[in-house]
N, C-alpha and C positions, 0 to 999 in steps of 0.2 A: 219732198218728204224729208224731215230731219234725220240725220244719221245718229239715231238714238242708241246709246250703248245698252247691252243686255245686263250689265252690272256696273255699279258705282258704289264705292265705299260710303260716300255721303250723298244723299239726295235732298235737295232743298226745294220746297214747294213755295212758289210765289216770286214774281219778278218786280216787286215793289221795294220800298226802302228796307224793310226788315229782311226779306230773302236775300237781296243783293248785298246789303251791308254785312250780314252774317256770313255769306259765302266768301266775301272779300277778306274779312278779318279771320275767318277760319283758315283760309289759305295762308295768311300771314303767320298764324300760330303754328301751322303744320309745316311751313316752309315751302309749300307748293299747293296749287289748286287742282292738280291733275286728277285727283280722286273725288272732285266735287262737281256735281251736276245741279244746275238750277232749272226747274221746270216752270214755264209760264204759259198758261193756256191761250193767251191772246198775244199781246206784245208787252214789253217791259213798260211799267207805268200805266197799264190799261185800267187798273183798279183805283182804289182810293188815293194812292200815292200821287198819281198823275193829275187828278182833278182837285186835289186839296187846295185850300186858300194859300198855303205855303207859309203860314206864320211860324216863327221860331221864337219861343219864349219859355221862361222858367216860372211862370205865375201859377204855382201849384201849392196848395196847402199841405199836401201829403209829403213828409220829409223824404221818403225814398226816391221821389221823382227828381229832386233837386240835383243829385249827383248824375243821374242818367242824362239830364238835359245839359249839365256842364260838359260832360264827355262829348255829347252831340254837338254843342256849339263849338267846342275845340276842333272837331272834325270839319265843320263848315269853315272855320277860320283858316284851316290849312290850305284851302284853295277856293277863295271866294268867287273868282271868275269861273272856274270849272263847275262849281255847284250853283252858279247864278245867285249867289248869296249877297244880300243887301244888309249890312250890319248897322241898321238905322236906329236900333233900340226898340223898346216895347214899353208902353205905358198902360197901367191899369188905373182907372179913375173910378172910385167907388164911394157909396154912401157910408154913413157911420156904422151900420151893422157889420160892414166888412173891414173896418179900420184896423181892428186888432189882428185880423187875418193878415193884412198887409205888413204889419209890424213883425209878426212871426215869420212870414215868408222872407222878408228882407234880412232878418237876423240869420236865418239858415243860409241864405245866399252869401252873406258876408263870411260865414264860417268856412265855406268851401271856395272862397275866392272869386265868386261870381259878382261882378260889379253892378251895384244898384243903389238907389237912394229912396227913402220914403219921406213923404211930406204929409203933415197932418193939419187939419183945420181948414174950414172952407176958404177963408181969405188967403192963406198960404198956398193952398192947392190952386186957387184961381190965378194967383200971381204966377205960379210955376207954369201952368198951362198956357196962359196968355203970353208968356215970353216965347212960346212956340207957335201957338195959334192965337193971334190977337182977337179973334171973334169968338173965343171959347165962352160957353155959358157954364159957370161953375156952381150954380145954385144947388145946394144940398150935397155936393161932393166933398167929403170929409177926409179922404185919404187918396194919395197918388203914389203908386209904386212905379218908379222909373228905372227900368232895367237898361243899363248902358250897353250891355251885350244883348244879343238877340236881334230880331228884325224880321226879315222874310226872305224866302228864296224862290226862285223860279222852279216849279216842281219837276217838269220834265228834264231840265238841265241837271237837277240833283240826281234824278233816277239814272239818266244816261251816264253821268259821271261815276256813280257807284258801279254801274255795269262795266264801264271802261276799266275801273280799278280792279274789279273782280277778274275780268278777262286778262289783265296784265299779269295776274298771278297764276294763270293757267286754268281758271274756272271755265267750264263749258256751260253756256246759257242757251237753252232750247226754248224758242218761242213757238206758239201754235201747238203746244203739247199739253193736253188737258189730263189731269189726274182724275180717273174714273172710279178708282177703288184702291184699297190697301189690303194685301194678302197677309193675314196674320197666322202664325204658327205658334201655339203654346204661349200666347200672350206677348209675342214679339213680332215686329214687322219683318216679313220675309222679302216682300217685293212691293213695288208701287205699280199699280195698273194704270196705263195711260191709253189714249186713243191711238198711240203709235206703238203699243206693245208694252210688256212688263219690263221693269228694271229691278233686279235684285239689289238689295242694299243692306249694309250693316247698321246704318244710322239714318233715320228720317228726321228732317228739321222742317217744321211748317211755320212760315211767316205769311199767312194767307189773308191777313186783314179781315175784311167783312166775311170772308169765306171760312174763317176759323171754326165756326160751328159745324160746317160741312166736314172739315177734316176731323174734328173731334168725333163726329158720328162714324166716319169711316174707320176710326181706330176702335170702334166698338165700345166707346165710353158712354155712360148714362147722360141723358140730356139735362139732368138737374144735379145740383150739388147741395150738400148740407152746409149751412152757415150757422155756426153756434151763436146763440144770443145770450146776453147777460141780463138784459132787461126785457120788458115787454116791447116787441119790435114795432117800428114804424117803417114801412118800406120806403126807401129813398126814391123809388120810381112810381109810387102811388098804387102799387098792386098789393092786395092783401095776401101775405105769405101763408103757406100751409105750415102749421106748427107740429112738430113731432117730438117724441122723447126717445132716449136711447135705452130706457129701462133702468137707468141709474140716476134719474132725476135731472139730467141735462136736457135742454130743449134746443131745437134747431128750427131755422127757417129753411124750407126747401125752395131753392130758386133755380131758374134756368141758367145754364152755363153762359148763354148769350141772350141778350135782349136787343132787338133792333130799334134804332132811332133814325128818323129822317133828318138829314142835315140841311140846314137852311142857309144858303149862300148865294151870292150873285155879284155881277159887275154892273155898275151904274155910273152914268156920266151925263154932264150938262155941256152945252155948247160953249159956254163962256165962263165957267167957274171951275177952279181946280182945288185939290187938297194941298194947297201950298202952305209953307211955314215961313217964319221970319228968316230962316237961314238953313239951307240944305234940304235934303229929302225928308219927307214926313216920317216920323216913327209910326209903328203900328200902335193903334189905340184900342183898348178894351174899356168899354163904358158900361157899368152896371148902375141901375138906380131903382129906388123903391117908390118914386112918385108915379102917378098915372102917365102912360105914354099916349100922347094926343096926336091924332092924324094931322099931317101938314096939308092934307087935301080938304078935309071938311070939318075939322075940329072935334070929331067924335073921339071918345076914349077907346083906344085899341086894346090896351092892356092896363089893368088896374095896378100892376106891379107885383113883385119885382120883374124887371125886364133887363135885357142887355144886348148890346151889339159889339162887334169888333170890326175894325176896318183899317185899310191901308191904301196906298196908291193902286189904281187898277192894273189889271194884267196887261193892258195895252200900253201902259206907261202914262196913262192919264185917267181921270175919273176916280172912282172909289170902288174897291172890291172888299167884300166882307161878308159877315154872317150874323146870325142871332141864335137864340136858344133853340135847340133841336126839339123835334116832336117824337114822343115815344110811340112805337108801333106795336111791340110785343115780341114774344119768343119765336114767331114764325113770320117770314116775309120773303117774297120772291125777289131774288137779287138779279135775275137775268131779264133782259140785258142790263148791265150795270152802268149807271152814270147818266150823263146829260142826254143821251138818246132815249131814255125811258121816261115818259111823262110822269110816271108814278114816283120817280126819284127826284124830280125837279120842282123847285118851289113855284108857287103861283103868284098872282097879283096881290094876295093878302100879305105876303112877305115883303113885296116891294113897298107897300104902304107902311109896314112895320119898320123896315130898315131906313127908309128915307125920313120917317118921322123921328127916328133916333138921331139921324144926322142933323135934322133941322133943330132938334133940341140942343145938340152939342155946339153947332156952329151957326152963327148968324148968316153966313154967306149962303146957306142952303135953305133958309126959311122962305116960304111962299113960292117955292119952285117945284111943287109937287107934280104939276102937269107937264113939266119940261124934261123929266128924266128919260134918257135912253136906257133900255134895260136888256140885260143878258142874264137871265136867271140860271142858277146852277143848282147843285144839290148832290145827293148821294145818300147811301145808307151806311150807317155805322153799326158794328156789332159790339155791344158793351157787355162787360163781365158783371158778376153780381154786385161788386162794390165800385164799378165804373173805372177801375184801374187795371193796368195790364196784368196778365198771367204769363209768367216766363218760367217754364219748369219742364221737367220730364213728365210726360203723360203716361208713357210706358217705358220700360227699361232701355229701349232703343228708339224712342220717338220723343222728340223735343218740340214743345209748342211755344210760339211767341204770339200770344193773343193780345193785340195792342189796345183793345178797348177804345179804338178811334183816336188814340194819341200818336198814331204812327209817324207821320211825315217828319215832325220836328225831332224825333228820337232816332236819328240816323246813327248815333253812336251805340244804340242798344246792341247792335250786332257785334261790336267789340267785346262787350261784357258777356254776351252769349257764347262767343267763341272761346273766351277764357274759361267760362263755366264748363263747357264741353271738354276742352283739351286739358285744362288744369284740374278738373275734378271739383270745382267749386268757385264761386264768385260772390263774396259777401254783399256786394252792392245790389245783388239781385234777391237777397233774402226777403225783402218786403213784397216780392212779386210771386212767391211760391204758392202753389195750390193749397198747401197745408194751412194757410192762413184762414181759410174759410171754416174748417172744422175746429180750429183753435179759437175762432172768434176774434182774430187780430186783423181786422179789415182796415182799409185806408180811411183816415179821418176825412170827414166832409166839411167843406168850408160853408160860408154863408152865401156863396154865389148861387145864382139861379141856374147855372150850368151844371150838368151831371159830371163833367170831367174836371172840375176844379176842386 
């Protein structure tokens, strides 16, 4: 049984990247972590952080994300070996409809000192990609954003390194301690109820990833939020919103604070073909297209388009690991047991066909090999916010929420900004992630990507 204290000034929920990074950076801001406790119901990295694909990139159309990722990449770069970080770069290869998005993203990256290049035009893009992958198929790819920073990291190494850093500052991390409730007095958190007993606290910080909606409900907050609309709305996730007025002529869409999506990922390998490049380790590749995606198995059209895949070297050090566009599930979904042990969370054969078809479209080396792939399907469940971007803010006067909207793993620097927000009384780089943006109607801009998180 863990020696759980009866009181702690700061209680952090979640042993993933957000909980651990926040605890570590909070200890740095305070000068000590002796008043900080982290509660993890299973083991560190047991949730989304540990099973993520591990991609580290700054390919976001929304400007507030760029600085968060820059801070995060800088943290990865402080200890590449400890974090299991591979700074191989990241490439987004996209059709004409996304070309202007790439130009805008690269411009913002240049402004903050994040190194990247943009290439425009099918021929130039093909030449750029074939200098890396000689068998690249560039038909219809009109823009390439090549981030010279970023790459990928080994997820459990990253989580374990964050835990080591937190413990080095005196933070106590308790594994196997599940939060079962939150005791509220007069709109303030009084104590956190756990399976090992209550802990009184002055400040609760929740970095619970897919369980953010659970913590939100424990805080007694409504399951839906009002999102101001300026025009007649079209829901970005395909659901018809309920429209209300405030009596003064303003109209709102009422949306769930979290909507669950099934993440489609897996590890695939052939016996005699690798994701090699002309020189060095392969960069992470994000490929979107609007042409029909055709099965490499039987030639049928899998997806009329748009479609997309992302991929890198496999987690075993060979083969290909990656994913595709997630599947919307809705505002309610069973998270337990979480991850690869739950068949409802893991992709099926349909995704194998989808993913290997995308690889076959991109690379000549993979064409006609559909029946030879070894498969290790992955998956998981992500909890997305109303505009599919993080919410980082005070939910109650002494309860702080980091709702990552499935952007978690790559944002290991978010904890640094959160700690400064808490201790310093504000952090302007988090202004774009405040809850107030919904009622103000200042939500994150959507790109032309088929993914909800870009």
